[in-house]
C-alpha positions in Angstrom: 113.5 101.5 39.8 113.8 100.0 36.2 112.6 96.3 35.6 115.8 94.2 36.4 116.4 91.1 34.3 117.0 88.5 37.2 118.5 85.2 36.7 116.5 82.0 36.9 118.8 80.8 39.7 118.5 83.9 41.7 114.6 83.6 41.7 114.9 80.0 42.4 117.1 80.6 45.4 114.7 83.5 46.6 111.7 81.0 46.0 113.3 78.5 48.3 114.0 80.7 51.2 110.7 82.1 50.9 109.1 78.9 51.3 111.4 78.2 54.2 110.5 81.6 55.8 106.7 80.9 55.6 107.5 77.3 57.0 109.4 78.9 59.7 112.4 76.8 58.7 114.8 79.2 57.1 118.4 78.4 58.1 121.3 81.2 58.3 122.9 79.0 55.5 120.0 79.4 53.3 119.7 83.3 53.9 123.5 83.7 53.8 123.2 82.1 50.1 120.7 84.2 48.8 122.6 87.3 50.3 125.6 86.3 48.4 123.9 85.3 45.1 122.1 88.9 45.5 125.4 90.7 46.2 127.3 89.0 43.4 124.7 89.7 40.8 124.5 93.0 41.8 128.2 93.7 41.3 128.0 91.9 37.8 124.8 93.9 36.8 126.4 97.2 38.0 123.3 97.8 40.2 123.0 98.7 43.9 122.5 95.6 45.8 119.3 97.1 47.6 117.7 97.3 43.9 118.5 93.9 43.1 117.0 92.6 46.5 113.9 94.8 46.3 113.1 93.7 42.6 113.8 90.0 43.6 111.5 89.9 46.8 108.7 91.6 44.8 108.8 89.3 41.8 108.9 86.1 44.5 106.8 87.5 47.3 104.1 89.8 45.1 104.1 88.7 41.8 102.2 90.5 39.1 99.0 88.6 38.3 99.1 86.7 35.0 97.0 88.6 31.9 94.0 86.5 31.0 
């Protein structure tokens, strides 16, 4: 999978959802908002939705360590 240039608003939305998941407070509305945003971006980018979702989760949940 090539690097996908994810928009900041999508990253922020996933970060919010991830924080809620970790706190045990994720709502259906938040999960649905992320799913809608991922789907919309995938359509705009002409990429499979699953590729966008995987890249987004990797970026938010398993970020690359910053170079020293």
